[in-house]
N, C-alpha and C positions, 0 to 999 in steps of 0.2 A: 569491516564497518566502514572503511573508506569507499570501497566499491558500491556498498549499499547506498550510502549517501549520495555518491555520485550518480547512480541510476535514477535516483528521485530527482536529483538536481537537473537531469536533463529535461524535465518538464518545468519545474518551479524556477530555474536560473533563466530560461528563455522566456517564460511568460510575459515579463515587462516589454519584450521587444516586439511581440506578435502585433500590438496595435499599429506599430510603425511600418510593418511590412507591406500593406496595401499600397502606401505611397512610394515605397522603395522600388516594389517590382510592378507597379501599375496594374495590380489586380484587386479583387474584391475582398470584403472583409470574411466573406464565408470561405474563400479559397484559402486565405491567410489562416483560418482556424484549422486547416488540414495539416498544418506544420505540427499542431499538437495532437491531433487525432492519429496522424501516421506514426508518431512514436509510441503511442500506447498500443496501436495495432501490431507494430514490431516487437515490442515487449512481450504481448501475448503469444506471438508466434515464436520468439526466442525461448520463452519458457518450455515450451513442448519440445523444441529443437534441442536444446541443451540437455533436458531430461532423457532424450533418447540417445544423444551423443555419449553420455555418461558410461553406456555400455563399452564403448570402444576406446576412449581416451581418458588420461587421467585428468583431475581436477587442475592441477598446475598447468597442463597443456591447454585446457580449455578456458580457463579464466584469463591466463596470460594472452592467449589469442584473441579472446573477446576483447580485452582491453586494447589491444593493438588495433583491432578493427574499430572499436569505439573512437579511439584518438584519430584514426585517419578519416573516419566519417565526420567527426567533429570539425577538423580542419577544413575538410572539403565542404561542409555546410557554410562556413565563413566565406567560402570562395565560389558560392553558388551563383551562376549567371542568370537563373530564373527561379521564380516560385515553385515550379514543378520540379526542377532539379533538387531544390531545397526539400521539398516534401518526400521525394524518393530518398534521399540521403538520410533524412530523419527517421525513415522506416528502417534503414540499415543500422542506424545509430541505435534505435529502440531495440532491435534484435540483439544487438551486442551487449545492450545493458542488462539483459536478463540472466547472465551467468551468476551474479552475486545472489538473487533471491533462491536460485537453484541449488547452489552449492554451499551457501553460507550456513544454513541451518544444519546440514549433515556434518560439516566441519565443526560447528559447535558442539554437536552431539559427540563427535569423535574425540575432542580434546578436553571436554569437561565431564564431570558427573552429572546426573540428572538434576541434583539441587543446583549446581553451579551453572548447568546449561540453561535452566529455566532463567536464572538471574542474568545470564549473559544475553539472551533474547529479550528480556525486559529491559535491559540497558540499551540494547541496539534499537529496540522500539521507541524508546525515549529520545534518542538521538535522532532517529528518523522522523519523529514527530515534529521535531524543530525545523526540519528542512523546508516544509510549506510556509513556514513563517519568516525565516531569515534568507533563503535562497532569492526570493523576489526582490528583497531589499538590496542585496548585492547586485541583483541583475539590473535594477534601476540605476545603481551608481556606475555600473559598467557601460549601460547604454548612454547615459548623459555624458560621461567623460570620454569614452573610447568608441561608441557606436555600436550597432547591433552585432557585429561579427564578434565583438570581444567575448561575449559569454560562451560562444562556441569554441573560441580559442583557448579560454580559461579551462573548459572541460577536457579539450585536446592535451593540454599540458599536464593536467591532474592525472589523466588516465595513462599518460606516457610514464610519469613518475611511479604510479602504482603498479604498472606492469613491470618496471625494472625492480621495484622492492619485492614482488611476488616471485619474480624470476630468481632473484638472488637469494632471499630468505627461504623460499619455498613453501610448501603446505604439508600437512601431515602425510607421512610416508605410507602409501598403499599402491597396490597395482591398478586398480580401478577406483572410480569415485565411490565414496561410501554410500551404498544404496543404489548401485547401478543396475542390479540385476532385476529382472522381472519385466512387467509391461504395464502400460497404462490401463489396459482392460482388467488386469487383475486387480488394480486398486479400485477402479470404478464399480467392481462387482464385491467389494470387501465393505461390508456395512460398518465395521468398526472404524476403518479409516475414513468412510464417508461421513460418519457421525461427527468426527472432529473437524474434517476438511470443511464441509459445507456450514456446519454452525459457525465456525471461525469466519468463513466468507460472509454469511449472512449478517453477523454482529458487526463486522467492520463495515460492510457495504451499507446497512441501515444508517450508521453514523455518517458516512461520506455523502450519501444521497441527501441527508438532512443538511449537511454543510453546503453542498453544492447548490440547493434550493434556498437556503436562508436569506443570502443577500436579496435576492428579488423578492422574497416575501416580506423581510423587514422594511425594505425601501419603498416597495411597490404597493403593499396591502396594510402594513402597520403603521405607516407614518413615521418610521424610525430612520436612523442613519447607518451608514457604514461603520460609524464608530460603535454602536451597539453590536454589529456582527464582529467587529475586532474584539470587543470585550467577551463576547461569547466564545470566540475561539481561543483566547488567551487563557480563560478559566478552564475551558475544555482540555487543552493541551497540558497545562499545570496538574489537572486532576489526573490525566492519563499517566504522566510521568511519575507521580507519586505512587499511585496504585500499581504500576507495572514493575516498580522496584521494590515494592512490599510483598507482592503476590506469593513469592517462594515462601516467605516466612509464615504467611497465612495458610498456605497448603500443608506445611510442615506440621501445623497445629490442628487444622480441621480437615485435612485430606484434600487432594487434588481435585476430585470429581465434585465435590461440594463447592469449591470455589469456583470452578468452571461454570456449574449451573448457577451458583449465586450471582457472578458477573453478568452471565447471560441474561438472568432474570431481572437484574438491577437495570441493564439497558432497555429492557422491554418496558419496565415500570417507568423509566424516563420518557420513553416515547409515548406510553399511554397517558402520563401526566400532560405532557405538551398538547396531545390531542384533546384531553377533557377541558384544558384551559382554553383552547381555541373554540371548542364546541360551546363552552360557557360564555362565549363572547369576549374572551380576553385579547386585548390588542396592544398591551405595553410591552414593546420589544426589550425595554430594560430588565424585564424578569427572565428573559431567556437564558442568559448565563446560569442562573440558579437551576432553571428546569433542565438545562442541556447537560449541566455537569455530571449527574449520576451515569448518563450515557457513556461518558467517557471514562469514569471511574470503573464502570462495569467492564468496558473493553480492556482497560488496563489490568483488571483482575484475571480476566479469563484469557486474555490474548497470549501472553508468553506461555501460560500452562497449556492451553488448547493448541497452539501451533507446535510445541514440543511434543505433545501426545500424538498429534498428527504425524509428525515425522517418525516416532517410535512405532506406531501402528502400521506404518507402511515397511516395517522390517527391512530386509536386505534391498529395498526397492525405494529408499529414501530420497534419492535425487528427483525421480519422478513423482514421488510423493510431495516434496517441496514445490516442484514445478506446479502440480495440479492445484495445491492449496491456494498459491498466488494466482493462478489462472482462474480459479473459481471466484477469488476476490474481485479480479478485474471484470469478469463477466457479469457478476451479480450487481456490481457498482453500475457497470454500463446499463444493464437492463432495468435496474431501479431509477436510474436517472432519466432514461427513456420514457418510463411510465409516468414518472413525476413531472416532466417538463411541460405537457399540456395543461397540467392542473394547477401549475404554480400561481396563475393569476386568480385563482379562487381563494387564496389566502393560506393561512397556517394550518387550517384544519384539513385541506387536501394534502399538504406535505406531510402532515401528521399521520394520516391514514396510510399513506404509502410507507413511511418510516415505520410505523406500529406494526403494519403487515409483515414487514421484512424481519423484524425482530421476533415477532411471534412465530414465524417459520423456523427461526433458529432455536427457540425454546422447544418448539415442537420436535425438532430432529433429536435434540438431546433426550427427549423422553421416549421416543420412538425406536431409535436405532440402539444396538448394543453397545456398552462401554467396553473399555480395555480392562481385563482383569487386573486387580490390584495385586503387586508383588507381595509375596508371603515372607 
């Protein structure tokens, strides 16, 4: 959990310092934004890299090594002599951060039963959902009190401590990473795995694309304020946390596949309601928290179950399976954001169309691709 939170904090903790970088390094705002983009690109590269290395090395070796590299890169970022050196180091840092999402789900699957594993993933998702809200606040405090380098220094210290803990305490005993055998090609050609992986990516990407575009739409076209956006985010995060921690109980009662489909359909219904509201001429941003809440609840319901099923569907190839699921999430979010960006100035209806289309694809994948057979 600490590794996963630190991986996310590599973006959110640094975010408040980015506006100060152009003055510090005498560069443009566009170049300073590459500090964020290079970290994300490095993470995408690291996902595929660690999934492939899982064939050859144990999780303990890979996770500890990644944390050591992350710590060194973090300290080096704080000592960067130029903006381009910082951008390159951020790529290295992002690559090292990818070990947690690759090996975490496989380790959870190994040490917990299916029921407890879904709960563990739901709890982990709940904690992760708080990082985008809390890490920037800590980042602002560090920036004001200690300077822009302090956020990188904190990440370096936490990574070092975590590496020592894992080195001493170890990870579940096994000769290779759980799910290290196989290939990416085998997973890409497996329709059952792709059903869960792509629908998971689409549901999360649809929500994140809306969040990315919401501030500009609320302030620029709806006459609202950032306070309305914050209210929307707080309601959404709380809804996700509650749903993610209850979904295993719902699955026991009504079945895993039903809850996965219901959550996916709920997210689509939320996106469709937002689109209908926009097309009807609605412009009150104060209503967005209520309209956006079901999208978060839907993700909370299907997220832990869908991710766990994706790992199970990858069989003995779960390290690569986990890497591909997270890679798809990054790719779909990036693609959706690129598509939505030129349309943002058109208002809520344009953002709603893109969001609704992504969620509709998620529901379509569940209907078209074969599901995992239920255990007898």
